[in-house]
C-alpha positions as CSV (number, residue, x, y, z in Angstrom):
1,M,36.1,-10.9,21.5
2,T,35.7,-10.0,17.9
3,Q,34.0,-6.6,17.3
4,P,31.0,-6.8,15.0
5,N,31.1,-5.2,11.5
6,L,28.8,-2.3,11.5
7,I,27.0,-0.4,8.7
8,A,25.0,2.6,9.9
9,G,24.9,1.1,13.4
10,L,23.6,-2.3,12.2
11,D,25.5,-5.6,12.8
12,T,26.1,-7.0,9.4
13,D,26.3,-10.6,10.7
14,R,22.9,-10.3,12.3
15,L,21.5,-8.6,9.2
16,S,22.6,-11.6,7.1
17,R,20.1,-13.7,9.1
18,L,17.4,-12.0,7.0
19,G,18.5,-13.7,3.9
20,E,19.3,-17.0,5.6
21,F,15.9,-17.1,7.1
22,L,14.1,-16.3,3.9
23,E,16.1,-18.9,1.9
24,E,15.8,-21.7,4.5
25,R,12.3,-21.1,5.7
26,Y,10.5,-19.9,2.5
27,V,12.3,-20.0,-0.8
28,R,14.1,-23.3,-0.8
29,P,11.1,-25.3,0.6
30,G,8.9,-23.8,-2.2
31,R,6.7,-21.6,0.0
32,L,7.8,-18.4,-1.8
33,P,8.9,-18.1,-5.5
34,C,11.4,-15.3,-4.6
35,A,12.3,-12.8,-1.9
36,M,14.2,-9.5,-2.0
37,T,14.9,-7.4,1.1
38,L,16.4,-3.9,1.4
39,V,17.3,-2.3,4.7
40,A,18.5,1.3,5.0
41,R,19.5,3.4,8.1
42,R,20.5,7.0,8.3
43,G,20.1,7.4,4.6
44,E,22.5,4.5,3.7
45,V,21.6,1.1,2.2
46,A,22.9,-1.3,4.8
47,Y,21.6,-4.6,3.4
48,L,20.2,-6.1,0.2
49,S,19.6,-9.7,-0.5
50,M,17.7,-11.6,-3.2
51,H,16.7,-15.2,-3.4
52,G,14.7,-17.5,-5.7
53,L,13.1,-17.1,-9.1
54,M,11.1,-14.2,-10.5
55,D,9.6,-16.6,-13.0
56,V,9.5,-20.2,-11.8
57,E,8.0,-21.6,-15.1
58,R,10.9,-20.1,-17.1
59,G,13.6,-20.7,-14.5
60,R,14.5,-17.0,-14.3
61,P,16.3,-15.8,-11.1
62,V,15.2,-12.6,-9.4
63,Q,17.4,-9.7,-10.1
64,R,17.9,-6.3,-8.5
65,D,16.0,-4.6,-11.4
66,T,13.1,-7.1,-11.3
67,L,9.7,-5.4,-11.7
68,F,7.1,-6.3,-9.0
69,R,3.4,-5.7,-8.7
70,I,3.3,-3.5,-5.6
71,Y,-0.5,-3.4,-5.4
72,S,-1.5,-1.5,-2.3
73,M,2.0,0.0,-1.8
74,T,0.6,2.3,-4.4
75,K,-1.6,3.9,-1.8
76,P,1.1,5.8,0.1
77,I,2.3,7.3,-3.3
78,T,-1.3,8.4,-4.1
79,S,-1.7,9.8,-0.6
80,I,1.5,11.9,-0.9
81,A,0.4,13.1,-4.4
82,L,-3.0,14.2,-3.0
83,M,-1.4,16.0,-0.1
84,Q,0.9,17.8,-2.5
85,L,-2.2,19.5,-3.8
86,Y,-3.3,20.2,-0.2
87,E,0.0,22.1,0.3
88,Q,-1.0,24.3,-2.7
89,G,-4.3,25.3,-1.0
90,R,-6.3,23.4,-3.5
91,F,-8.6,21.7,-0.9
92,L,-9.1,21.2,2.8
93,L,-9.3,17.8,4.4
94,D,-12.8,18.3,5.7
95,D,-14.1,19.4,2.3
96,P,-17.2,17.3,1.4
97,M,-16.6,14.9,-1.4
98,H,-19.7,16.1,-3.3
99,R,-17.9,19.4,-3.9
100,Y,-15.6,17.5,-6.3
101,I,-18.1,14.6,-7.3
102,P,-21.5,16.3,-7.4
103,S,-23.3,12.9,-7.8
104,W,-22.1,12.0,-4.3
105,E,-24.2,14.7,-2.6
106,K,-26.9,12.3,-1.5
107,L,-24.9,9.2,-0.5
108,R,-26.8,6.8,1.8
109,V,-25.9,4.0,4.2
110,Y,-26.9,0.3,3.9
111,K,-29.7,-1.0,6.2
112,A,-31.0,-4.1,4.5
113,G,-31.5,-5.9,1.1
114,V,-29.3,-7.1,-1.8
115,H,-28.2,-5.4,-5.0
116,P,-30.0,-3.7,-6.7
117,N,-32.8,-3.6,-4.1
118,F,-31.2,-1.9,-1.1
119,L,-33.0,-0.4,1.9
120,T,-30.9,2.6,3.0
121,T,-30.8,5.5,5.5
122,P,-29.2,9.0,5.2
123,V,-25.6,9.5,6.2
124,Q,-25.0,11.3,9.5
125,R,-22.7,13.8,7.8
126,P,-21.2,14.1,4.3
127,M,-18.1,12.1,3.4
128,S,-14.9,14.2,3.5
129,I,-11.5,13.9,1.8
130,R,-10.1,13.0,5.3
131,D,-12.5,10.1,5.4
132,L,-11.0,8.8,2.1
133,L,-7.4,9.1,3.2
134,T,-8.1,7.3,6.6
135,H,-10.4,4.6,5.2
136,Q,-13.3,5.9,7.3
137,S,-15.4,6.7,4.2
138,G,-17.9,3.8,4.4
139,L,-16.7,2.4,1.1
140,T,-15.4,-1.1,0.8
141,Y,-13.7,-3.7,-1.4
142,G,-15.4,-6.5,-3.3
143,F,-12.8,-9.1,-2.1
144,M,-13.9,-8.7,1.5
145,N,-16.7,-11.2,0.9
146,R,-18.5,-10.3,4.1
147,T,-21.6,-8.0,3.3
148,N,-24.3,-7.5,0.7
149,V,-22.6,-4.2,-0.2
150,D,-19.3,-5.8,-1.1
151,A,-21.3,-8.4,-3.1
152,A,-22.5,-5.5,-5.2
153,Y,-18.9,-4.3,-5.7
154,R,-18.1,-7.8,-7.0
155,A,-21.1,-7.9,-9.3
156,L,-20.1,-4.5,-10.8
157,R,-16.4,-5.3,-10.8
158,L,-15.6,-2.2,-8.8
159,D,-12.1,-3.4,-7.7
160,G,-10.8,-2.6,-11.1
161,G,-10.2,-4.6,-14.3
162,T,-10.4,-4.5,-18.1
163,G,-12.9,-2.0,-19.4
164,H,-13.1,-0.2,-16.1
165,S,-12.3,3.5,-15.5
166,L,-12.1,5.9,-12.5
167,E,-15.0,7.8,-14.0
168,R,-17.2,4.6,-14.0
169,L,-16.0,3.8,-10.5
170,V,-17.2,7.1,-9.0
171,D,-20.4,6.9,-11.1
172,E,-21.3,3.4,-9.8
173,L,-20.4,4.3,-6.2
174,S,-22.8,7.2,-6.3
175,R,-25.7,4.7,-6.6
176,L,-24.5,2.2,-4.0
177,P,-24.9,2.5,-0.2
178,L,-22.0,2.9,2.1
179,E,-21.2,0.3,4.7
180,F,-21.5,2.8,7.5
181,S,-21.8,6.6,7.9
182,P,-18.5,8.3,7.2
183,G,-16.3,8.7,10.3
184,T,-18.0,6.1,12.4
185,A,-15.8,3.1,11.6
186,W,-12.7,2.0,9.7
187,N,-12.9,-0.3,6.6
188,Y,-10.2,-0.9,4.0
189,S,-11.6,0.1,0.6
190,V,-11.4,1.6,-2.9
191,A,-11.1,5.0,-1.1
192,T,-7.6,5.5,-2.4
193,D,-8.7,4.9,-6.0
194,V,-11.2,7.7,-5.4
195,C,-8.2,9.8,-4.1
196,G,-6.6,9.1,-7.5
197,Y,-9.7,10.4,-9.2
198,L,-9.6,13.5,-7.0
199,I,-6.0,14.1,-8.0
200,Q,-7.2,14.1,-11.7
201,V,-10.1,16.5,-10.9
202,I,-8.1,18.9,-8.9
203,S,-4.9,18.9,-11.0
204,G,-6.5,18.7,-14.4
205,M,-4.2,15.9,-15.6
206,P,-4.3,12.1,-15.8
207,L,-3.1,10.3,-12.7
208,D,-0.1,8.6,-14.5
209,E,1.0,12.0,-15.8
210,Y,0.7,13.6,-12.4
211,F,2.7,10.8,-10.7
212,R,5.4,11.1,-13.4
213,R,5.8,14.9,-13.2
214,F,5.6,15.4,-9.5
215,I,6.9,12.2,-7.9
216,F,8.6,9.8,-10.2
217,E,10.8,12.2,-12.3
218,P,11.8,14.4,-9.3
219,L,12.9,11.3,-7.3
220,G,14.5,9.5,-10.3
221,M,12.1,6.6,-10.2
222,V,12.6,5.3,-13.7
223,D,11.0,1.9,-13.3
224,T,7.6,2.7,-11.7
225,F,4.4,2.8,-13.9
226,F,0.9,1.5,-14.3
227,T,1.8,-0.3,-17.5
228,V,5.0,-2.2,-18.0
229,P,6.7,-0.9,-21.2
230,A,7.2,-3.5,-23.9
231,G,11.0,-3.1,-23.6
232,K,10.9,-4.0,-19.9
233,V,8.5,-7.0,-19.9
234,D,11.5,-9.4,-19.6
235,R,12.2,-7.9,-16.2
236,F,8.6,-8.4,-15.0
237,A,8.1,-11.1,-12.3
238,A,5.4,-13.7,-12.4
239,C,2.8,-13.6,-9.7
240,Y,1.7,-16.7,-7.7
241,Q,-1.3,-17.8,-5.6
242,Y,-0.9,-19.6,-2.3
243,Q,-2.1,-23.2,-2.3
244,A,-2.9,-25.5,0.6
245,G,0.1,-27.3,1.8
246,D,2.4,-24.3,1.7
247,R,2.7,-24.4,-2.1
248,F,1.9,-21.9,-4.9
249,S,0.6,-21.9,-8.4
250,L,0.9,-19.4,-11.2
251,Q,-1.6,-16.5,-10.8
252,D,-0.4,-14.0,-13.5
253,D,2.0,-14.8,-16.3
254,P,4.2,-11.7,-17.0
255,Q,4.0,-12.3,-20.7
256,A,0.2,-12.2,-20.7
257,S,-0.5,-9.9,-17.7
258,H,-2.9,-7.1,-17.9
259,F,-0.1,-5.0,-16.4
260,T,1.6,-5.1,-19.9
261,S,-1.2,-3.4,-21.8
262,E,-3.1,-0.2,-21.3
263,N,-6.4,-1.1,-19.6
264,G,-7.9,2.4,-18.9
265,Y,-8.0,2.0,-15.1
266,L,-5.3,4.0,-13.3
267,S,-5.7,2.5,-9.8
268,G,-4.3,4.8,-7.1
269,G,-5.2,2.1,-4.7
270,G,-3.2,-0.8,-6.2
271,G,-2.1,-0.3,-9.8
272,L,1.6,0.3,-9.8
273,V,4.6,-1.8,-10.8
274,S,8.0,-0.9,-9.4
275,T,11.5,-2.1,-8.5
276,I,13.0,-2.3,-5.0
277,D,15.4,0.5,-5.8
278,D,12.7,2.8,-7.1
279,Y,10.5,2.2,-4.1
280,Y,13.5,2.8,-1.9
281,R,13.9,6.3,-3.4
282,F,10.3,7.0,-2.5
283,A,10.6,5.5,1.0
284,Q,14.0,7.3,1.7
285,A,12.4,10.6,0.7
286,L,9.8,10.0,3.4
287,A,12.4,8.9,5.9
288,N,14.3,12.1,5.2
289,G,11.2,14.2,6.0
290,G,9.9,14.5,2.4
291,A,13.0,15.1,0.3
292,L,15.7,13.2,-1.5
293,E,19.0,14.6,-2.9
294,N,17.7,18.2,-2.5
295,V,14.4,17.4,-4.3
296,R,11.4,17.9,-2.0
297,I,8.1,16.1,-2.8
298,I,6.2,16.9,0.4
299,G,6.7,19.4,3.2
300,R,8.3,18.2,6.5
301,K,5.3,19.4,8.6
302,T,2.8,18.0,6.1
303,L,4.4,14.5,6.3
304,E,4.6,14.7,10.1
305,F,0.8,15.5,10.0
306,M,0.2,12.6,7.7
307,R,1.9,10.0,9.9
308,L,-0.1,11.0,13.0
309,N,-3.0,8.7,14.1
310,H,-6.1,10.3,12.5
311,L,-8.6,7.9,14.0
312,P,-11.1,9.6,16.3
313,N,-10.2,9.9,20.0
314,S,-6.8,8.3,19.3
315,L,-8.4,4.9,18.8
316,D,-6.5,2.0,17.3
317,L,-7.8,-0.3,14.5
318,P,-9.3,-3.0,16.8
319,S,-11.5,-0.3,18.4
320,L,-12.8,1.1,15.1
321,A,-12.5,-1.5,12.3
322,A,-15.7,-2.9,10.9
323,A,-16.3,-6.5,11.8
324,G,-14.3,-8.8,9.5
325,S,-12.5,-5.9,7.8
326,F,-9.1,-6.8,6.2
327,S,-5.9,-4.9,6.8
328,E,-2.4,-5.0,5.3
329,T,-1.0,-4.6,8.8
330,P,-1.7,-6.4,12.1
331,Y,-4.5,-4.5,13.9
332,D,-3.3,-4.6,17.5
333,G,-1.5,-1.4,18.7
334,T,-2.0,0.2,15.2
335,G,-3.7,3.4,14.2
336,F,-4.1,5.0,10.8
337,G,-2.8,8.3,9.4
338,L,-3.4,9.9,6.0
339,G,-2.4,7.0,3.8
340,F,-0.2,4.9,6.2
341,S,-0.7,2.6,9.2
342,V,0.9,4.1,12.3
343,K,2.3,2.0,15.3
344,L,0.8,3.4,18.5
345,D,1.6,0.8,21.2
346,V,4.6,-1.5,20.7
347,A,3.7,-3.9,23.5
348,K,0.1,-4.3,22.2
349,S,1.4,-4.9,18.7
350,Q,3.4,-7.9,19.9
351,T,6.1,-7.0,17.3
352,V,9.3,-5.2,18.1
353,G,9.5,-1.6,16.7
354,S,9.0,2.0,17.8
355,P,6.0,4.3,18.4
356,G,5.4,6.3,15.3
357,E,6.6,3.6,12.8
358,Y,4.5,3.9,9.6
359,G,4.2,2.0,6.3
360,W,1.9,-0.4,4.4
361,G,1.9,-3.5,2.3
362,G,0.5,-5.0,-0.9
363,M,-1.7,-7.9,-1.9
364,A,1.3,-9.9,-3.3
365,S,3.0,-9.9,0.1
366,T,5.2,-6.9,-0.6
367,S,5.7,-4.4,2.3
368,F,7.6,-1.5,3.6
369,F,7.9,0.4,6.9
370,I,9.8,3.4,8.2
371,D,10.9,3.8,11.8
372,P,11.6,7.5,12.5
373,V,12.9,6.9,16.0
374,E,15.7,4.6,14.7
375,D,16.0,6.3,11.2
376,L,15.5,2.9,9.8
377,L,13.5,1.5,6.9
378,M,12.8,-1.9,5.3
379,I,11.4,-2.9,1.9
380,F,10.4,-6.5,1.1
381,M,9.5,-7.7,-2.3
382,T,8.0,-11.0,-3.5
383,Q,4.9,-12.1,-5.5
384,L,2.6,-14.3,-3.6
385,I,-1.2,-13.7,-3.1
386,P,-2.7,-13.2,-0.6
387,S,-0.4,-11.2,1.7
388,S,-1.9,-13.1,4.7
389,S,-0.4,-16.4,3.5
390,Y,2.5,-16.1,6.0
391,P,3.5,-13.8,9.0
392,L,6.5,-12.6,7.0
393,R,6.2,-8.9,8.1
394,Q,6.4,-9.7,11.8
395,E,9.2,-12.3,11.3
396,L,11.4,-10.0,9.3
397,R,11.0,-7.2,11.8
398,A,12.1,-9.4,14.7
399,I,15.3,-10.3,12.8
400,L,16.0,-6.8,11.7
401,Y,15.7,-5.1,15.1
402,G,18.0,-7.8,16.5
403,A,20.8,-6.3,14.3
404,L,20.6,-2.8,15.8
405,R,23.8,-1.9,17.8
406,D,23.4,1.8,18.4
């Protein structure tokens, strides 16, 4: 019997099923414009595949240095950046937010009404920094389309956009009610954008400069930024919108994208553009316990703390999530740490993996996860909105874990 070829304990023939699956199931039939997958184990890249076109209209194939909108995969970077300041003693997790944003001292909770005529009640306790990092703040996103509060976010364009700023975001939020009293439920939200604002307040520097000095340059991430430089626009992928019938249409032309010009809104919740190799350097630093090539961006114990389940009483998301709340990860068997989802119960998740696995995804169907038990990570890049279009994340995990040999 022929012995399998192994890289870092992974069967290369079985790994190749990842690319075959993506090509046959998604790219060739026109369900995805492109797909790029990177797998690493024990600090070694074991697999990389790329399929399809980064720009369908111009017939341009995806390349290893293609720039992708990573949207909410920005959140773990922002969370690490904020916790760097925690390690310097600059704040405590239970500090009330109004210590840093005085206008938030008298936040209230929605009871009835529509914007701008809300009936509200007092919060049970002040919002803390921990509430922001764990999405237990009571804030929301306008795209949820489920409550009168998120309707106000849409009316005020608080999910970001041209003419917006972090200063305006926190100012407008001071006048809007919360969905619930902080700490009483889980709801995906603009909380990580507020974390980006906190980084600016505490560090005294713009968010893009902070990222560059303390994460991107130390890790050698040369292709990650809020605004695509003019000289790199030709490497910037087009983004597409899912259409009924498993098709897609152009959503954001790279030549005219707002990502190619300064727009004043540095979104720590979803504003970065990156390459698969750059994001790998960030993810591998986390997989190594906070360091890459002798450069440490976060302490080992701090990172261990961040990837614990911080939901109260060790609850999972189905037990705490607000009704109708969206998540970039399946709910079942999943908790939430300080900036990451955390797998708690593998059987309940109905997806193969390990307890303690952590990661996140982005609106354009990008995703990553790290499995500390197997010393394994995967990064997936494409550009299709919304991320709920297909069950790609679960499908790819099933194939990947089938390649483990030791």
